[in-house]
N, C-alpha and C positions, 0 to 999 in steps of 0.2 A: 561577381568575381568568383572564379573557380577555386575549389579547395586546393591546398597544397598537399600533394600525395605523400611527400616525405614527412611532413608534419603529422599527417593522419597515422602513418605507420609508427612513428616514434611516440605518438601519444599512447598507443597500445603498449609499446615497449617501455613501460615505466621503470624507474629504478628498482622497484620491488620485483618486477618481472625479469629484469636483467639479472638480479641476484638469484632468482629461482633458476634461470637458464644456466648460470655459472655453476650453481650447486648440482643441478641435474647432470651436467656434462663433465663435472669435475675440473672446471677451469677457474683461473683467476678472474675475479669480478672486473677488475680494471681493464684487463685484456679483452674481456667480452664486450665491455662498453666501447672500447676503442674499435673493435671489429664491427660491432653493430652500427656505429656512426658512419663507417665507410661502406658497409655492405648494403644498407638500406638504399642510399642513392645509387650505389653501384649496380644493384639488381634492377632498379627502375631504369637506369641507363641501358642495361643489357636488354631488358624487355622492350624499351623504346626502339632499340636497334632491330629486334625481331619484328616489330610491328611494321617496319619499312620494307621487309622482305616479302616475296611472293608467298601468299598463304599464311604469313606469320601472324597477322592480326586475328585470323580465325583460330589459330592454335592458342593464342593468348586468351581469346574469349572462352574457348572450351575449357582451358585450365582454370580460369577464374570461376566459371560455373561449377567446376568440380570442387573448388576450394571455398565455396560460399560460406561454409560453416567452420572454416579453419580457426577463426578468431575465437569462437565460442568453445571449441574443443581443445585449444592449445594448452591452456593451463592444466586441464585434467590429464593431458598426456605426459607432462613433465614429471619425471621420477616414477611414473607408473609402468605397468606392464606393457602398455602400448607404445612407449617412447621409442623403442628401436624401430618398430614398424612405421611409426610416424616419420621419423628422420629418413628412413630408407625411401619412403614414398616421396618425401620432399626432394631428395637427391635425384630420384628417377624423374620427377617432374622437371627439375632444372635441366637434366640431360636431354629430355625430349624437346625442351624449348630452345636451348642454346646450342646443343651439340656438345660432344665431348671436348672439342678443342677450345671453344670459348669458355666452357665450364672450368677447364683446367687453367686457363688464363686468369679467370676470376679467383680461383682457389690459390694459385701461386701468388697473386698480388696481395691477397688478404693475409696469407701466412707471413709474408715479409713485412707488411704494414703493421700488423698487430703483434708480431713476435710469437705466433703460435705454430704448432706443428700441423702437418697435412690432415691428420685424423681429426683434430679439433676444428680446423677450418672446414672440413667436409661436413662435420656435424652441425656447425653453425649455418652453413649454406642450406642443409637439409631442413633446419628448423625455420629459417627466415623466408625461404622461397614460398611456402604455403601462406605465411603471414602477409607477405606483400601481395600475393594474388588474392587472398581473402579480403584485403583492404580495397583492392580494385573492384572486387565484386560488391562489397558493401557500399562503395562510393556510387555505384549504379542504382542503388536502392534495394531495400529488402524485398525478396520475392520476385525481383525482376531478372529476366534472363539477359546475361551480358552478350552483346553482339559485337562482331568484328569492327564495324565502323565506330561504334562507341568507344572501344578500347583504343583504336588507332587515334581518334580525335583527342581522347583524354591524355594519352601519353605525349602526343605532339604538342599539346598545350602546356605540358609540365616541364619542358626541357630547361627553361631558365631556373626553375626551382631545383631541379635535379642537379644541374651544373653548379649552382651556388652551394649546395649541400655537400658536394664531393670534396673531401680533404685533398689538399694540393699534393701531398706525398702519394696518396692512393691514385690520384689521376695520373701522375707521372708513371706509376707502375703499370697502368693500363694503357698508356699512350700508344704503344705499338700493337695492341691487340685488335683494334677496330671496334671494340665494345662501346666506345664513346662517340663513334662516328655520327650517330643520329643526332647528337647534341649540337654538332656543327660549331658555329662561332660562339655559342653560349659557353661551351667548355673552355675555349681559349680566353674569353672575357673573364670568366670566373678565376682562371689561373692568373691572369694579368692583375686582377684586383687583389688577389692574395699576395702576389709579389709586391705590389705597391704598398699594401698594408704592412708587410714585413719590413720594407725599406723605411716606411714612416716610423714604425716602432723603433728601428735601429737609430734613426735620426733623433727621435725624441730621447732615447737613452743617452746619446752623445751630448745633447743639449743639457740634460739633467746633470750628467757627469761633469761637464765643463762648468756649469753653475756652481756645483758643489766644490769643485777645486778652487774657483775664484773666491768663494765665500771663506773657505779654509785659509787661503792665502791672505785675505783681508784681515782675518782675525788674528793671524800670527804676527808676532813682533819680529821673529827671526825667519824671514822668508826663505833663506838658504836651507834652513833646517827641513823645510817641507819640499823645496824644489828638487833637491837631489834624489830622494827616493821616488818622487813622482816621475822625474825624468827617467829613472831606471825602469819603473813599471811601464811607462809609455813605450820605451824602447823594446821591452819584451813583448808587449802587445802587438806592436808593429811587426816585429820579427815573426811571431807565430801567425799573424793574420796574412802577411805577404808571402811567407815561405810556401804554404800549401798551394796558393794561387800560382806561384812561379812553377812549382812542380807540375801542376795540372797542365799549365800552358806548354811546358817543355814536353810532357808526355804526349799531348795532342799533336805538337809539331813532329815529334819522333814517329808517332803512329802514321801521320800523313806521309812523311818521308819514307817510312818503311814499306808503304804500299805502292811505291813507284817501282815497276818491273819493266825492263827493256824499254824505258822511256814512256811507258803507259801509266797514267794515274789511275790505278785500279779503283780507288775509293770514288773518284769522280765518275768513272765509267759505270760502276754499279749503281751509284746514286742516281745518275741521269737516266739510266736504263729503267730502273724501277719507277721513277717519276713518270717517264714516258709510257710505261706499261699501264700504270694506274690511270693516266689521262686517257689513253686509248680505250681501255676497257670501260671506263665510266661513260664513254660515248656510245657504247653498244646497247641498243634497246630492241632491235629486231634483226631479221636476216639480212636486210639491205645494209644496215650499218655494220653488221658483222663482216660482210663481204668487203666493205670499204676499209675496215680496220685490219683485214688480213695482211696486206703488204707491210704495214707498220709493225705488226706483231712479228712477221718474218725478219724484218730489219732488226728489231730488238733482240730476237733470238740469236741473230748473227753477232750482235754486240756482246751478249752473254757468253756465246761460244768463244769469242776472242779472249775474254777473261779466263774461261775454262782452259783454253789452250796454253795459257801462261802458268797454270798452277804447278806444272812440273818444275818450274824455276823458282818456286816459292821456298823460303825457309820455313821451318816449323812455326816461328814467331809470326811470319806473314800469313800463314794459313790460319792461325788463331785469330789474328786481327780481322781477316776477311770473313771468317765464320761469325765473329762477333758483330760484324756489320750487317750480314745478310740474315742471320737467324732470327732477330727480333722482327724483321719485316714479313716473315713467312706466314704467320697467322692471318694478318690482314690481306695479304695477297691470295692465300688459299680461299679465304671467304669471298673475295672478289671473283676469283676463278669460278667458284661454285655458283655464285649469283648469276654470272653471265651465261654459264652453260645451262642454267635452268630455264633460260628464255626459249620459248618454242622455236625450233629450227636452227638455233644458233650453234648447238653442239656439233651438228653435221658440218658446219663451216669452220669452226675455230678449235674444236677439241684436239686435233692432231698438233696444232701449233702450241696450244696451251699445255698439253701434256709434255711436249718437248721442253718448254720453258720451265715447267715445274720440276722436271727431272734435272735440268741443268742447275737451277737455283738450289734445289735440295742437295745436290752433290756438293755445291760450294759451301752451303751452310753446315 
């Protein structure tokens, strides 16, 4: 049975080590622990995504070989004169592997999830990236050179472990970035399990509460004395539970209605166009398939143009709603555009259409 990479990294990041990191960076220990619990599987998910890209596995192998001694040197760097240089190199390593866009998506997600600022999040990313890569190198065996196929196979076999370790809230923050795409169904399954567990916990709490109320009523000789305040509490709980749900539903309906312009359902038009775009580009793997995809891309461009042609009729609120719909999709789409255009010969066929699509979508966002 293969080792669990998430466990191997967290075994190195002991409570004592977490405390030392927090002290060295001047951060709250609990926030560092929260951030680390999300960033370890988050970084592994991001690296798994890199491994599926052309040349990505080799980049990871090179990085792992460079960080083979990171675990041994890490403790000495904390709080020492070399700490800043170590964090800067870790940040540069992450930029070279993920690119600035995906790195920014990871940074934005962790600052929101752990409640820390951008500077603190950047420092943690710079500290943890070498540790994760060093663990991958160590997993291959001391003194052995890490190769591309070894890294790719290792990460491909870890997707269930990585998905299971991702906190649900952190997964949600990364859902539109494309960083979790290599996990496939494993990420969705883990999220589903988390939701079921939450529902089960809520159900258990209700059963316990009901049992306690029944026991209290049975012990009381004057049941009305207990019933009246309990009924009042129940009414308040129902009010505060239902009211936000009603508000959310009403807001969703209002948003959908507010994106109807000249009889066109803008939300559906954009959602369908993006879904069609992703399906079409996913099918491109060579020049022939690119040529076959070109008419569909031109059709999708026309659909997006239709939306763009209506923006002059939008109210400021509608513009904001549309931007909020398109903007979260752009990181994933840009990654997909770059991936397709990197296929030999494809750029000559599709680049004009893709550039036009990107310009239209960016303008909308």
